[in-house]
ZAMARGU-4260 file (C-alpha; in steps of 0.2 Angstrom, whole numbers, plus 5000, padded with zeros to 4 digits):
<rodrens>
0) 4661/4830/5361 | 4677/4823/5368 | 4671/4828/5385 | 4655/4819/5382 | 4665/4803/5377
5) 4675/4803/5393 | 4660/4807/5404 | 4650/4792/5397 | 4665/4780/5399 | 4668/4787/5417
10) 4650/4784/5422 | 4651/4765/5417 | 4669/4765/5426 | 4665/4776/5440 | 4666/4762/5453
15) 4683/4755/5447 | 4696/4758/5461 | 4711/4750/5454 | 4723/4758/5442 | 4728/4743/5431
20) 4723/4745/5413 | 4726/4726/5408 | 4737/4717/5396 | 4734/4722/5378 | 4717/4729/5380
25) 4712/4741/5366 | 4707/4759/5369 | 4691/4758/5359 | 4676/4748/5363 | 4663/4746/5377
30) 4670/4747/5394 | 4661/4744/5411 | 4667/4741/5429 | 4660/4724/5436 | 4653/4733/5451
35) 4642/4745/5440 | 4624/4745/5442 | 4612/4753/5429 | 4600/4765/5438 | 4586/4764/5425
40) 4576/4748/5424 | 4564/4747/5410 | 4550/4734/5406 | 4546/4725/5390 | 4531/4731/5380
45) 4517/4719/5382 | 4498/4718/5378 | 4494/4727/5394 | 4504/4742/5388 | 4492/4746/5373
50) 4482/4762/5376 | 4463/4761/5378 | 4461/4770/5361 | 4472/4757/5352 | 4463/4743/5361
55) 4446/4748/5354 | 4454/4750/5337 | 4461/4732/5338 | 4449/4723/5349 | 4447/4709/5336
60) 4465/4707/5334 | 4467/4705/5353 | 4453/4692/5354 | 4460/4682/5339 | 4478/4683/5346
65) 4473/4677/5363 | 4464/4662/5356 | 4479/4658/5345 | 4491/4660/5359 | 4481/4648/5370
70) 4480/4635/5357 | 4499/4636/5353 | 4505/4636/5371 | 4492/4626/5380 | 4486/4613/5367
75) 4501/4611/5355 | 4514/4615/5369 | 4524/4626/5358 | 4532/4643/5360 | 4523/4657/5350
80) 4533/4665/5337 | 4529/4682/5346 | 4524/4680/5364 | 4514/4696/5369 | 4511/4688/5387
85) 4529/4681/5390 | 4541/4694/5384 | 4559/4692/5391 | 4563/4704/5406 | 4577/4715/5404
90) 4593/4707/5411 | 4607/4720/5411 | 4621/4707/5411 | 4625/4702/5393 | 4642/4702/5385
95) 4651/4696/5369 | 4644/4679/5363 | 4655/4665/5360 | 4657/4655/5344 | 4657/4658/5325
100) 4643/4660/5313 | 4629/4647/5312 | 4635/4634/5324 | 4626/4640/5340 | 4631/4652/5353
105) 4635/4654/5371 | 4634/4671/5378 | 4646/4676/5392 | 4640/4691/5403 | 4651/4706/5407
110) 4652/4700/5424 | 4659/4683/5418 | 4643/4672/5419 | 4638/4660/5406 | 4620/4666/5404
115) 4612/4664/5387 | 4612/4648/5376 | 4607/4645/5358 | 4613/4627/5354 | 4597/4621/5348
120) 4594/4631/5332 | 4585/4647/5334 | 4579/4643/5352 | 4586/4651/5367 | 4589/4646/5385
125) 4591/4662/5396 | 4599/4653/5411 | 4615/4657/5421 | 4624/4641/5425 | 4631/4645/5441
130) 4645/4632/5441 | 4652/4638/5425 | 4667/4648/5431 | 4685/4653/5430 | 4695/4651/5447
135) 4712/4657/5450 | 4725/4649/5462 | 4741/4657/5467 | 4755/4647/5475 | 4772/4653/5482
140) 4785/4641/5488 | 4774/4626/5487 | 4760/4634/5497 | 4743/4641/5491 | 4742/4659/5496
145) 4726/4664/5487 | 4712/4655/5478 | 4696/4664/5472 | 4681/4661/5460 | 4682/4676/5448
150) 4664/4680/5450 | 4656/4694/5460 | 4641/4683/5464 | 4637/4675/5481 | 4626/4661/5476
155) 4617/4649/5488 | 4625/4634/5481 | 4643/4628/5480 | 4646/4635/5497 | 4663/4626/5498
160) 4670/4638/5485 | 4677/4656/5488 | 4664/4667/5480 | 4662/4686/5481 | 4676/4693/5471
165) 4676/4712/5473 | 4669/4719/5457 | 4677/4736/5460 | 4694/4729/5456 | 4689/4723/5438
170) 4682/4729/5422 | 4675/4722/5406 | 4680/4728/5388 | 4670/4723/5373 | 4676/4725/5355
175) 4667/4711/5345 | 4671/4697/5341 | 4684/4699/5356 | 4682/4704/5374 | 4694/4707/5389
180) 4691/4706/5407 | 4704/4713/5418 | 4705/4707/5436 | 4716/4715/5449 | 4718/4703/5464
185) 4717/4713/5479 | 4732/4712/5491 | 4741/4700/5479 | 4750/4713/5467 | 4744/4702/5452
190) 4733/4707/5437 | 4724/4694/5426 | 4718/4699/5409 | 4706/4686/5401 | 4705/4689/5382
195) 4690/4680/5374 | 4692/4676/5355 | 4679/4669/5343 | 4683/4666/5324 | 4671/4679/5317
200) 4682/4685/5302 | 4675/4695/5287 | 4676/4686/5270 | 4681/4670/5279 | 4669/4656/5275
205) 4678/4642/5284 | 4685/4647/5301 | 4670/4659/5304 | 4658/4644/5304 | 4667/4635/5319
210) 4658/4633/5335 | 4673/4637/5346 | 4680/4651/5357 | 4697/4654/5365 | 4701/4661/5382
215) 4719/4668/5384 | 4724/4673/5402 | 4738/4685/5403 | 4746/4685/5420 | 4756/4700/5427
220) 4766/4697/5443 | 4771/4714/5450 | 4779/4706/5465 | 4798/4704/5468 | 4796/4685/5469
225) 4790/4671/5458 | 4773/4664/5458 | 4765/4648/5452 | 4748/4652/5445 | 4734/4640/5440
230) 4717/4644/5431 | 4703/4632/5433 | 4688/4631/5421 | 4672/4622/5427 | 4658/4618/5415
235) 4641/4609/5418 | 4636/4596/5405 | 4621/4606/5398 | 4615/4623/5396 | 4603/4626/5410
240) 4589/4618/5400 | 4578/4605/5408 | 4587/4592/5398 | 4602/4594/5409 | 4593/4583/5422
245) 4586/4571/5408 | 4599/4557/5412 | 4611/4548/5401 | 4624/4562/5400 | 4642/4557/5403
250) 4660/4565/5402 | 4677/4558/5397 | 4695/4565/5396 | 4703/4566/5379 | 4721/4568/5372
255) 4724/4573/5354 | 4742/4575/5346 | 4745/4579/5328 | 4756/4591/5318 | 4768/4592/5333
260) 4755/4600/5344 | 4745/4591/5358 | 4729/4596/5367 | 4720/4588/5381 | 4704/4591/5391
265) 4687/4584/5395 | 4672/4580/5383 | 4655/4582/5390 | 4642/4572/5380 | 4625/4579/5381
270) 4612/4566/5375 | 4594/4572/5373 | 4583/4563/5360 | 4584/4577/5348 | 4600/4587/5343
275) 4613/4578/5355 | 4629/4587/5356 | 4646/4587/5365 | 4654/4601/5374 | 4673/4601/5377
280) 4685/4611/5388 | 4703/4609/5382 | 4721/4617/5383 | 4737/4614/5374 | 4750/4603/5382
285) 4767/4612/5383 | 4783/4609/5392 | 4781/4624/5404 | 4762/4622/5407 | 4753/4609/5417
290) 4736/4603/5412 | 4725/4593/5423 | 4707/4589/5424 | 4693/4582/5435 | 4682/4571/5423
295) 4666/4573/5433 | 4659/4581/5448 | 4641/4585/5455 | 4638/4603/5453 | 4627/4604/5469
300) 4629/4604/5487 | 4645/4612/5494 | 4657/4604/5480 | 4671/4607/5493 | 4681/4592/5486
305) 4685/4600/5470 | 4690/4616/5478 | 4701/4606/5490 | 4708/4596/5475 | 4714/4613/5467
310) 4720/4622/5483 | 4731/4607/5489 | 4744/4608/5475 | 4737/4619/5461 | 4732/4605/5450
315) 4717/4592/5448 | 4718/4573/5451 | 4716/4569/5432 | 4707/4552/5434 | 4707/4541/5418
320) 4691/4533/5411 | 4674/4539/5408 | 4660/4544/5420 | 4645/4534/5421 | 4629/4541/5413
325) 4619/4552/5424 | 4603/4546/5432 | 4588/4555/5428 | 4586/4571/5439 | 4605/4573/5441
330) 4618/4584/5433 | 4636/4582/5430 | 4651/4594/5427 | 4669/4594/5423 | 4684/4604/5427
335) 4701/4608/5418 | 4715/4617/5426 | 4731/4624/5418 | 4746/4631/5427 | 4762/4640/5424
340) 4776/4649/5433 | 4777/4668/5432 | 4793/4676/5436 | 4795/4691/5448 | 4790/4707/5439
345) 4786/4695/5424 | 4772/4690/5413 | 4765/4673/5407 | 4749/4667/5398 | 4738/4652/5399
350) 4725/4646/5385 | 4709/4637/5386 | 4697/4632/5372 | 4678/4629/5373 | 4670/4620/5359
355) 4654/4612/5355 | 4649/4599/5342 | 4631/4598/5336 | 4634/4593/5318 | 4616/4587/5313
360) 4601/4598/5318 | 4583/4596/5317 | 4571/4611/5319 | 4555/4610/5329 | 4545/4599/5317
365) 4558/4586/5317 | 4555/4582/5298 | 4572/4582/5291 | 4590/4584/5296 | 4602/4598/5292
370) 4621/4598/5292 | 4629/4613/5299 | 4642/4622/5289 | 4657/4617/5299 | 4654/4599/5295
375) 4661/4602/5277 | 4678/4604/5285 | 4677/4593/5301 | 4664/4580/5297 | 4647/4575/5304
380) 4651/4561/5315 | 4648/4571/5331 | 4665/4567/5338 | 4676/4581/5332 | 4677/4592/5348
385) 4695/4586/5350 | 4699/4591/5332 | 4690/4608/5334 | 4699/4612/5350 | 4716/4607/5342
390) 4713/4618/5327 | 4707/4633/5337 | 4721/4632/5349 | 4734/4632/5335 | 4725/4645/5324
395) 4718/4658/5335 | 4733/4669/5333 | 4730/4670/5315 | 4712/4674/5318 | 4717/4688/5329
400) 4729/4695/5316 | 4715/4695/5303 | 4703/4703/5315 | 4715/4717/5319 | 4719/4720/5301
405) 4700/4722/5298 | 4697/4734/5312 | 4712/4744/5312 | 4708/4757/5299 | 4692/4761/5308
410) 4700/4761/5326 | 4714/4772/5320 | 4703/4785/5311 | 4703/4800/5323 | 4689/4808/5313
415) 4677/4795/5320 | 4670/4796/5338 | 4674/4782/5350 | 4655/4778/5353 | 4654/4775/5334
420) 4669/4763/5334 | 4661/4753/5348 | 4644/4753/5340 | 4650/4748/5323 | 4659/4732/5329
425) 4649/4727/5344 | 4632/4728/5335 | 4639/4714/5324 | 4635/4702/5339 | 4619/4698/5330
430) 4627/4690/5315 | 4631/4675/5326 | 4619/4677/5341 | 4603/4680/5331 | 4598/4662/5332
435) 4609/4660/5317 | 4610/4644/5307 | 4622/4641/5292 | 4619/4624/5284 | 4625/4614/5269
440) 4613/4613/5255 | 4606/4595/5254 | 4610/4586/5237 | 4592/4584/5233 | 4587/4602/5237
445) 4579/4613/5224 | 4578/4631/5229 | 4571/4637/5212 | 4553/4635/5218 | 4550/4624/5203
450) 4553/4638/5190 | 4570/4634/5182 | 4582/4646/5173 | 4576/4641/5156 | 4558/4647/5160
455) 4563/4663/5168 | 4567/4656/5185 | 4583/4650/5195 | 4595/4635/5194 | 4589/4621/5206
460) 4605/4623/5215 | 4613/4640/5212 | 4632/4640/5213 | 4633/4652/5228 | 4622/4641/5239
465) 4631/4625/5234 | 4648/4632/5238 | 4643/4643/5253 | 4628/4635/5261 | 4611/4642/5267
470) 4611/4656/5280 | 4597/4662/5291 | 4595/4673/5306 | 4580/4678/5316 | 4571/4694/5316
475) 4574/4695/5334 | 4577/4683/5349 | 4559/4686/5354 | 4552/4688/5336 | 4556/4670/5331
480) 4555/4671/5312 | 4570/4668/5300 | 4576/4680/5287 | 4561/4692/5291 | 4563/4702/5274
485) 4557/4719/5278 | 4569/4720/5293 | 4584/4711/5283 | 4582/4726/5271 | 4590/4736/5285
490) 4602/4723/5293 | 4608/4717/5276 | 4622/4730/5275 | 4632/4720/5288 | 4631/4704/5277
495) 4634/4712/5260 | 4649/4721/5266 | 4657/4708/5277 | 4651/4691/5271 | 4644/4695/5253
500) 4642/4676/5249 | 4630/4674/5263 | 4620/4689/5258 | 4619/4682/5240 | 4614/4665/5246
505) 4600/4672/5256 | 4594/4682/5241 | 4593/4666/5230 | 4583/4658/5244 | 4571/4672/5244
510) 4570/4673/5225 | 4566/4654/5224 | 4552/4657/5236 | 4544/4671/5227 | 4538/4660/5213
515) 4531/4648/5225 | 4513/4648/5231 | 4504/4640/5245 | 4486/4640/5243 | 4481/4633/5260
520) 4471/4645/5269 | 4474/4651/5286 | 4466/4664/5298 | 4476/4681/5298 | 4474/4688/5315
525) 4473/4707/5310 | 4459/4706/5298 | 4450/4690/5304 | 4450/4684/5286 | 4456/4667/5279
530) 4467/4669/5264 | 4482/4659/5256 | 4498/4657/5266 | 4509/4662/5251 | 4504/4671/5235
535) 4514/4669/5219 | 4526/4683/5214 | 4526/4690/5231 | 4541/4690/5243 | 4538/4681/5259
540) 4538/4690/5275 | 4550/4676/5282 | 4557/4659/5278 | 4550/4651/5293 | 4550/4647/5312
545) 4564/4637/5320 | 4551/4628/5330 | 4543/4622/5313 | 4553/4619/5297 | 4561/4634/5290
550) 4564/4635/5271 | 4550/4622/5269 | 4536/4632/5276 | 4538/4651/5274 | 4528/4665/5281
555) 4527/4660/5300 | 4521/4678/5302 | 4502/4676/5303 | 4496/4693/5309 | 4493/4700/5292
560) 4491/4693/5274 | 4508/4698/5267 | 4501/4697/5249 | 4494/4714/5253 | 4510/4722/5258
565) 4519/4734/5246 | 4536/4735/5253 | 4543/4717/5253 | 4544/4716/5234 | 4551/4733/5233
570) 4564/4729/5246 | 4569/4714/5236 | 4572/4724/5220 | 4582/4737/5229 | 4593/4724/5237
575) 4596/4715/5221 | 4604/4730/5213 | 4613/4736/5229 | 4621/4719/5230 | 4626/4719/5212
580) 4633/4736/5214 | 4644/4731/5229 | 4649/4714/5222 | 4649/4716/5203 | 4642/4698/5202
585) 4636/4698/5184 | 4628/4680/5185 | 4618/4686/5201 | 4611/4701/5191 | 4606/4690/5176
590) 4598/4677/5188 | 4588/4690/5198 | 4582/4700/5183 | 4567/4690/5179 | 4562/4688/5197
595) 4563/4707/5199 | 4552/4710/5184 | 4539/4698/5191 | 4538/4706/5208 | 4537/4723/5200
600) 4523/4718/5189 | 4514/4711/5204 | 4515/4728/5212 | 4506/4737/5198 | 4490/4731/5205
605) 4492/4744/5218 | 4493/4758/5206 | 4474/4761/5208 | 4474/4778/5199 | 4485/4773/5184
610) 4497/4788/5189 | 4512/4777/5191 | 4512/4778/5210 | 4506/4763/5221 | 4494/4766/5235
615) 4489/4759/5251 | 4472/4753/5257 | 4472/4752/5276 | 4488/4746/5283 | 4502/4754/5274
620) 4516/4741/5273 | 4525/4728/5283 | 4538/4738/5291 | 4526/4751/5299 | 4512/4739/5302
625) 4503/4749/5315 | 4501/4765/5305 | 4484/4766/5295 | 4485/4775/5278 | 4474/4776/5263
630) 4481/4781/5247 | 4500/4784/5243 | 4512/4786/5257 | 4530/4793/5258 | 4537/4777/5264
635) 4530/4764/5251 | 4529/4778/5238 | 4547/4782/5240 | 4552/4763/5239 | 4542/4761/5223
640) 4550/4776/5214 | 4567/4770/5220 | 4564/4752/5214 | 4558/4759/5197 | 4575/4769/5196
645) 4585/4753/5199 | 4575/4743/5187 | 4579/4757/5174 | 4598/4755/5179 | 4597/4736/5178
650) 4588/4736/5161 | 4602/4747/5154 | 4616/4736/5161 | 4607/4721/5152 | 4604/4731/5136
655) 4585/4729/5138 | 4578/4745/5130 | 4560/4739/5130 | 4560/4736/5149 | 4570/4753/5152
660) 4556/4763/5143 | 4543/4754/5152 | 4550/4758/5169 | 4556/4775/5165 | 4538/4780/5160
665) 4532/4773/5176 | 4545/4783/5185 | 4542/4799/5177 | 4523/4798/5180 | 4525/4791/5198
670) 4538/4805/5202 | 4526/4819/5197 | 4511/4811/5206 | 4522/4809/5222 | 4527/4827/5222
675) 4510/4833/5219 | 4501/4822/5232 | 4514/4821/5246 | 4527/4835/5245 | 4522/4849/5256
680) 4537/4861/5253 | 4547/4854/5268 | 4545/4835/5269 | 4535/4821/5261 | 4520/4818/5272
685) 4517/4801/5279 | 4501/4800/5269 | 4488/4811/5260 | 4478/4811/5276 | 4492/4814/5288
690) 4505/4828/5290 | 4516/4819/5303 | 4534/4819/5300 | 4540/4801/5297 | 4559/4798/5302
695) 4561/4785/5288 | 4553/4794/5274 | 4569/4794/5263 | 4572/4775/5264 | 4570/4773/5245
700) 4583/4787/5242 | 4595/4780/5255 | 4596/4764/5245 | 4599/4773/5229 | 4613/4782/5237
705) 4620/4766/5244 | 4619/4759/5226 | 4629/4773/5218 | 4613/4781/5211 | 4602/4795/5216
710) 4609/4809/5205 | 4612/4812/5187 | 4603/4800/5175 | 4597/4788/5188 | 4588/4797/5202
715) 4570/4797/5208 | 4569/4812/5220 | 4575/4830/5218 | 4590/4832/5229 | 4584/4848/5237
720) 4568/4840/5242 | 4578/4826/5250 | 4589/4838/5260 | 4574/4848/5266 | 4566/4832/5272
725) 4581/4827/5281 | 4583/4844/5289 | 4565/4843/5295 | 4567/4826/5302 | 4583/4831/5311
730) 4575/4847/5318 | 4559/4838/5324 | 4561/4820/5326 | 4579/4821/5333 | 4582/4838/5341
735) 4564/4841/5347 | 4563/4823/5355 | 4570/4819/5372 | 4582/4834/5371 | 4590/4827/5356
740) 4598/4814/5366 | 4589/4798/5361 | 4589/4797/5342 | 4574/4800/5330 | 4557/4795/5335
745) 4546/4787/5322 | 4533/4800/5320 | 4533/4819/5325 | 4519/4832/5323 | 4525/4848/5313
750) 4522/4857/5329 | 4535/4847/5338 | 4524/4835/5348 | 4527/4816/5347 | 4514/4807/5336
755) 4504/4795/5346 | 4492/4790/5333 | 4498/4772/5332 | 4506/4759/5344 | 4523/4762/5335
760) 4523/4780/5330 | 4530/4786/5347 | 4544/4773/5347 | 4562/4775/5342 | 4568/4761/5331
765) 4587/4759/5333 | 4590/4751/5316 | 4579/4764/5307 | 4589/4778/5315 | 4606/4770/5309
770) 4599/4770/5292 | 4593/4788/5293 | 4610/4793/5299 | 4618/4785/5284 | 4606/4794/5273
775) 4611/4811/5281 | 4629/4806/5279 | 4626/4802/5260 | 4619/4820/5258 | 4633/4829/5267
780) 4625/4830/5284 | 4638/4820/5293 | 4638/4829/5310 | 4619/4828/5310 | 4620/4810/5305
785) 4632/4806/5319 | 4622/4816/5332 | 4606/4806/5327 | 4614/4789/5329 | 4624/4793/5344
790) 4608/4796/5354 | 4603/4778/5351 | 4620/4771/5356 | 4621/4781/5372 | 4603/4776/5377
795) 4605/4757/5373 | 4623/4754/5378 | 4626/4766/5392 | 4609/4771/5400 | 4598/4756/5398
800) 4610/4742/5400 | 4605/4733/5384 | 4623/4729/5378 | 4622/4714/5366 | 4603/4714/5366
805) 4599/4730/5356 | 4580/4730/5355 | 4570/4734/5340 | 4562/4749/5349 | 4561/4760/5365
810) 4550/4774/5370 | 4555/4790/5378 | 4551/4783/5395 | 4546/4767/5403 | 4546/4753/5390
815) 4556/4744/5376 | 4551/4731/5363 | 4559/4715/5357 | 4576/4713/5364 | 4591/4707/5353
820) 4584/4712/5336 | 4591/4711/5319 | 4588/4729/5312 | 4602/4738/5321 | 4615/4729/5310
825) 4610/4743/5299 | 4624/4753/5307 | 4635/4746/5293 | 4625/4757/5281 | 4633/4772/5290
830) 4650/4764/5287 | 4646/4762/5268 | 4640/4780/5268 | 4656/4786/5276 | 4666/4777/5263
835) 4657/4785/5249 | 4663/4802/5254 | 4679/4805/5244 | 4687/4814/5259 | 4685/4799/5270
840) 4701/4791/5276 | 4692/4774/5275 | 4686/4776/5258 | 4697/4763/5250 | 4696/4752/5265
845) 4677/4751/5264 | 4677/4747/5246 | 4690/4733/5250 | 4678/4726/5263 | 4666/4722/5250
850) 4676/4718/5235 | 4690/4708/5243 | 4694/4691/5235 | 4688/4677/5246 | 4704/4667/5249
855) 4694/4651/5252 | 4686/4652/5235 | 4702/4654/5225
</rodrens>
C-alpha cells in the first residue's frame, strides 16, 4: 500500500526536475507538477450517449425534454437547470477555490490561473482571465536581473510580458482550504512558495462567511548575496463574463489604517445592472515592505508599459485618483506590487489579500433582495472591501492556527492512508464552491409554511435560522438546484460534523416546505402528465433554481412528479434523528417530531399490501431514477425500515408510548416482509423482479449505524444479513469491476457482469461509494471499506484530472456525468464511522468535531 501511495504521487510529480520541497509545505495532500499532463481525456455524458434500447424506452421523455429545452434557451433566454445538450467539457485545470462559505468563490487552477467564477449566486462563469497573474521581479545592486510571469502559459495577448515559466520547476500542493505552489526560479537560486489561505473553519460562523483569500509568498534566497524581491498581482475588473465589457466599471486606490495596522491597495468597482460588486487587491503597509500600485491599465495589446514600470525599479508608479468609467466594449485592470529585501541565505515573506464585496444579491427572477451572511459583521453598504482586507490580513494567522488544530489529528494518524487524508479535506471544496449561498433571514420571513408550532408545525422564525442564517448549495455546478434533498442525504455528513448549525438551519427550511403545497399544475417530463408542483406532507426535491427564486419556489426539478417518490420523506426522518444524535439539540427534536410523523403517515399510502413494507410502482425512487422496479425494493424498503426504527427511538425519547407501539408494529411486520420478499440468502435483491446486486442496498442500515443504532433494541436488519450483503457487494461490485481499482459500480449481476439494464446501473457514483465504505467500516470491514473508496479517489484525482470538480458519476470507460457534484461530501461519513470504532485514535476528536461549543454563540 505504501508503494502504491508513492507511485501515485510520483506519477503526478514525474516531470518535476527541481529538488526544492518549498517552505512549510505539508506532507499530506494532493500534489502535482505544473508540467503534468493527464493522459486520459474523458467526455461528458450527453443525450447522444443514451443507448438505442434506452432511447426506445424513453422516447417520450426525449421529445418532451427537447421541447422544454428549446423554450427555455431560445424563447426565455435562460439556462436550463440541467442541460443535456451543453454539458461542460472536462478541463483538467482546477485547484483550491478562494473564499469562505456563501459569499461567492473564485477558483484558482493548479497552474495558477484564475479560471472558475461564482460571484452571482449559483451561476458559474468558466473563463480563464489571462491577465490575472502573479509576476516576480528580482533585483541586485539596484538592477533588475530577472522578471517573470509565474505562468506556464504562452498566450497570444499581453506579448510585452515574459511568459512561459518552465512548469518542470514548480509543483502545486492542495490541502483544502489551503494550497501551496512552489516555484524554483531556474538559474536564480531562489525558491518561492505561494501559500493560499481561505477562512473555512469548522464551527466558526463569522470568519467562515468572509469573501476573502490571502496569498503569502515565502521567499528563500540561496545565494551568497542579498536580493530585492517584488511580487506583482494583476487583476481584471470582472470575471471573464460578458459584463466585463458592459461599460461603467472603474478603479480607485485606497488606504485604511486602524488598530495600529495599515493596508493599501486598489478597489475594482464592477457595475452591472444586477448584483454589482467590488473586487480589491491589498497588502499590509510595513516599515520593511514597499507597497505600490497601478490604478488602471488596459489588459489588451502588448501591455508593455506596465511591465516596464515594474522592471525599472521593482515598484509601480502609484498614481492618485480614480480611473474614469470604462466605455462600452472595453475592460480595465489594476496591479499591486509588494517588495522586500531578502538577505543572503535568508528568508522573507510578502502578503496579499484578494477580497470581493457583493453584499446584496438577487437571484434570476429579480423578485427580492437577499443579504449575504458576512453583512451581519461588515455591513451592507457595498464599500467594505478595505475593511475586509484589513481584517483578513490581520487575522489570517489565527485562521491557519485553527485549521491546523482541526486537521492535525487526522494528518498525524499513521493508521490512515495518505490518499484518504487528501480526499477527506479536499472534497470539502464543495461546501464553498457548490454555488453556495449563506444569507440572513429577512425580518418578515416565515419559514413555517403556514403551520405554526401550536398547530403541530414550526416557529415562523426558528432560533437557529435567525442566529445562523439560511444555507443552500447546489446539487452540482451542472445540476442547478439548491439543496437537492436526496443527494444532501449523503453530503450532509460534512455539514452536521463541521458546521452543525448550518445543517440544522437547512433542515428547518426543508421542514417548513413539507407542509406547504403548490397546486399549480405543470408538465412532468418523464410521465408526460400534468400534476401539482408540490404536494402537502411531502419533502421537496429541492428548494429552487438560482436562476429563479429559491426558497419561494421549490421543486425546480420537473423530470418526475416528486409526490410519487418514496425516499425523500424517509431521508428527512433519518437525518432528523442522525442530527439529533450528533448534536443532542432537544428543541430541534421536539420541533421536528410532528413533521416526521406527518411524512411517515404520507408514506403509508405506498404500503399496498398492508404488510408494513412500502412498494414501488414504476420508477423506484428519486436517487436511482433510471431503474424501473415494481413492488418492494432493497433501497426504498431498507430506508423505510430504518425510518420506522428511528421513529421508535424518537418516540421513546419523547415518552410517546402510543407512537412507539404504532411504529414498532409496522417495523415488525415490514421486517418480516422485507426478509421474505427480498432476502435471497446472500444479499437483498434490488427488487422482486431483479436479482442484480445493488451497491447502495444497505443505505438504511448505514444511517442507523451513523446514528448510534442498528443493534440491540433499535435495529431493523439482522446483522449477519448486512455483513453478508456487504461482502457480496465487495466481491462483485468492487473487486469484479475494473480490476477492483475504480470503486463500486451501481449494479452488478450475480455472475459478475455489469448490469446495463438502465442508464445509471453501470455507473460508479463517488458519493455512494464513500457511503458504502462508511457502512463497511461500521461493520468491521475497515480494509474493504478503504479499498472500495480508494478506487474512486485514485480514478478521479490521479487518473482523470478531475480535482476540485469531483463528478456525480463515471463509467468504466469513456464518459463521466455532472462535474462538481454535492454527493462526494459523504466521505465525512467515513470519518464518522472511523470515529465510532473504539480503537480508533481519532475517536474522541471526531466526537469533538460535532459537539464542540461554538465560540461565536457563547
